[in-house]
N, C-alpha and C positions, 0 to 999 in steps of 0.2 A: 217207360211206356209214359206216353204223352196225355195226359187227361182229353187236348184239343185235335185227338187223334180222331178220325172214325170205326166207327164199328168195322170195317173190313179193313184198313190198314192195321188194326188190334189183331184181330185172324189171320191175316199172313206171311205166308214164312217168306221173308225173300232167297233172290238167289245168293252165293252165298259161294266165295270167286275162292279160286285155291291163297292159301294162307302163304303169307306174307313175312315172316321169322327176322328180324334182324340181328339176336344176340350172337352168330356168326357169320360165315359166308357161304355158301349154301350153294349145288352145282339144281338151279333150279329145271325139275322134271315134272314141274302140277300144272301150269297153266296153259299149254299149249302153243303156246309162244315160239315162235319162228327165232332158230339160236344164231342165223344168219344177221348180220344190220342189210337194212334196207341197198337196192339202187342207189350209187357215187348219184347217178345220172338224177334219183331223186330230187338229192338233196340238193344238189345246182336250182334244178327246177322252180325247187320252194323259194331259195334263196332266188331268184329270179322273177317271184310271182304275176304274174300277168292275169285281168279278166278276157279269160278263155272261157268258151260257155261251151257249158259238155252235157248240158239236159235237152234231150231230146223227150221225145212225146210215148219213148216204151221203155224212157230210164230216167229210173227216180234216185236220187243221189242221197242219202242220212248222216247222221252222226253213229259210227257204225253200225252193222245189223241188229241191233239190237234195240235201237230207238226204231227204224223201218220195221223190225217184229211187233213194236206199242202200234205206230200206225199200224201196220194191217189190223192185226186183233180191233181195233177201233174203228174200222176202215170197213170188214168184209164180213164181220162173225156179230151176232144179233141174238139177243140175249133169251129168243124163245126156238133157236135152232140150236143142237147142243154140235160141238166139234171134238175132232175126234185127232189127239194123236198116240204115241207109243207110251206107254208107262216110266219104260227107261231111257229116256232121254234126255233132250236141255232140260233144264228145270225149269227157265224162263218160259216155258209154254204154258204151263198149268200158270206159275207167280202171275203171269197176264192174264189168264184166264179167270182167278180167283180175282185181280185188281179188279178190271172189268165186268164181276158180277157177270161170266158168261156163263153157259152150260156146257159143264163138254166129258168125254167121255174117254179112259185113258183104254188105249188097246194094249193089250196083257203082251210083249216077245213071248215068241214058243222056244223049247226048251235049249235050241240053240241058237237064242240073242236074235231068228229074226226076222225082224216089220210080217205078221199078217197080214198081205195086202186085200185080199179077200175082207178081212171086217172093215175095211177103209174106204169100201167099194158099200156102204149101207144107208137109209137115206140121215144124211147130215146135214147140217149148215154151214160145212169146211173143212177140212184139211191141213191139218203139218205136220211134214217129215223135218227131220236130217237127212241125208245122203254128202257123204261117208254118217250116219248115226252117230252121236255123242252120250252117252261115255266108251259104245262098243265098239268105233270105228269099220261097223262093219255097212258095207252098201248093198242099192239096188240097183238092178241094171237098168241101160234106161227103157227098154223093150219094155217089163212089167212096169216102171212109171207111168209111159204115156196110157196104159189099158187101167191104169189109174187114175190121169187125168180124164178121159174120154165114160169113165164109169160112174161119173162125179158132175157132169155138165150142168148142175143147178146149184154149184157150188162153186166156192173159189178153191182151187186145189194151191198148197202154200211149201216147193221145196225148198228146204235151206240148205244150201250151199256150202259153207264156213269151211270145208275142209276137203272141194270137189277136186284142185287141182294137185292130190298126191297119189293119186293113182284112177280116180273115178273119172266118169264123161257126163258134160254139163248136158241138163235140158235146156239148154236157153235156145240153143236151136231150133227148137218145138213151139216158144213162143206166139209168133205168128200162124202158127196153127193151132193154137188152144185160148179163148177169150176168157179160159176161168184158171190159166197157169201162171204162178208171180214166182219167179226165182231171185231170192236171196244170197246174195255174195258180200266177201268179205276181203277190204287188202289188208287185216291184223298178222293172217296165219300164211299165206303162201307167198305175199307181196313183204313184209319182214315189216309193217308201219301197225303196229301195233297201240300203242299212245297216238297217229295221226287220231283217230276216230271218221273212219271214211269206208261208209259202206254204201252197197246199190242194189235194187233191186229190179228188175226186166220180165217187164208184161207186155200188153195189152192195153193201146191206150187208157181203155176207158179205167183198166185197172188205175193205172199209173196218176187220171187225175183224181180217181179219189184220195188216194192218198197224198197228192198235195192239196187235198181241201181241206184235209186233217191235220198238216202241216200248218197251212198258212193255217187257221184258226191257231195254232196254241206258239208256234213260232219259224217265219217264214225267212230265216236266213240258220241255220243249225248250221252251212260247214263255212268255212271262213274261204276268202282266196286263198293265202299260202298252203291250204292244205289240200284245196283242186286241184293246185299246182300237183304238185307230190302225188297226189292221188294219177292225176293223169300222165304222167312219166313216170309213175311204178306202173300199167299198163304199158305202156309206148315199150320199153324195156324187158320186149318178148328173150331173149338171151337170159340177161342175169336172172330171170322168174324159172326159167327154164333148167339153166346150169341149178340154180338153189331148192329146188325140188326135186330132182334125180337124186341130190345130194341125198336129201331127205327119206327119198322113197328106200335107195340102198343102207344107207345106215338102218332102216327101219325095218327091212327082210333080214339082216346079218343080225342084228341085237331082236330078234323074233326065234331066230335058230339057236341063238344065248342062250333063249332062257328057257326054251323047251330041255336045249340041254339040264336042265337047272332044274330038269323036272315043273314046269313050268306049264301050262295050260295057254294059250294064246291065241284068242280069238283073230280072227285075218280080217287085218287092217288096212282102207283105204285110207289113212286120213295120216294126220302126224305126230300122232300117240298109238299106242298100242295097249290093249284090255288083257294083263294078265291075270293069272289066278292059280297058284303052288296047290301041289297034289298033297303036300301034308303038312304045310306050316302057313299060319292064318293070317291075313292078309292085314288085318289091325298090328298083328307083331310087327313083320314085314315091312308097314308104314311106319311106323313109332321106329326102328332101326335102324333104316336106314336114314332115320331125320339126325335119329343120334349121334350117326357115323355123317353126316352135314350132307345128303341127299334127298331131295324132297321129290316126294311124287302124291298124286289125286290118293285118297280111301274115301270109296265112300258108306255111309253106317248108315246100309240102305237094302232090304229082304233083297234077293236074289244077286245082290252084288256084293253082297257085304266081306267078301273073299279076294273079291279083282282089286287090282292098284289099275288105276291111271295114268300111261307111263309117257310122258310126250316124250319125243322124237329131241335131243341134240345134236351135237357134232360132235364125231366116230371120243375125240377122249372123251369128254364125258359123260356118253355108253361107255366106255371102257370104264370107268368110273364105277359104273354102276353095276355093272357086273362079276367088278372086285367085292364091293362091298357085298354084295346079293351070294358070292363064293363062301367070303369070310362068314357073315350071318349063318348061311345055312350047313358050314362046315362044324357048327357050335353048337347047332341043336339036339 
């Protein structure tokens, strides 16, 4: 701890990414990255990067969706108005709220890990939810989300759609209907471009202008020309996108059934991961034993979810190894 840190930096609990041990070769099912490579057209576009302008008045491009989230917290949320988000959700929300000295309230998920949307319709200074949620993978349908946006006309509702392409329906089509709706997506998951660090927000032009005001006060050039070219081609190559997301969805459904046969409770997922809890064996034990066997999954030592594992969907071969290792581990209990 540095003596130069201010009190807020000393107090904050930073976001902790999935571990990346180097002691041996692992099957990595703990970081929600796409197991498949990006489209060849993306690589070619990056090699031949040109000065194409992707910016429109309803689109904001950022250095990954995390940067856009930070800008959004700085732009739309005020210290004197309480913001709302789920208690079991993307932990960066709490990090940013505390970093920017914002008042926030955690809305407790119900016993089925669903978001109680009525609690998000009470007076507030802003709402943010991921859809599908992370780490649960559970999805809220668009009719319910539209009701949420309509109920919060005096504040901005941010829908974080990092995992929307794995079975959900995006709220993007409604940005012209609601001037308080901001939708944030990323190319890190379904487009296989985690290393490129490109995300985007879509919303009413006044919301986008606000984001640009913050960005241009910090760093006007967050995205380089090559990244923009790759991002553009990733969006254009819809055939490859649909092929890869379909593979992941099919693998997710298969491994969910395999886990249930092994006595796991698996929450219904519309993301590229599953959230599973064994009925007899602790999540911590399974996580540690899988790691010993060369398979990394994500374990959260937190109240209510400390028996769950978040398992990223890899290739069929990788998920086959996971199931084999689980069968071995559980057979020795």
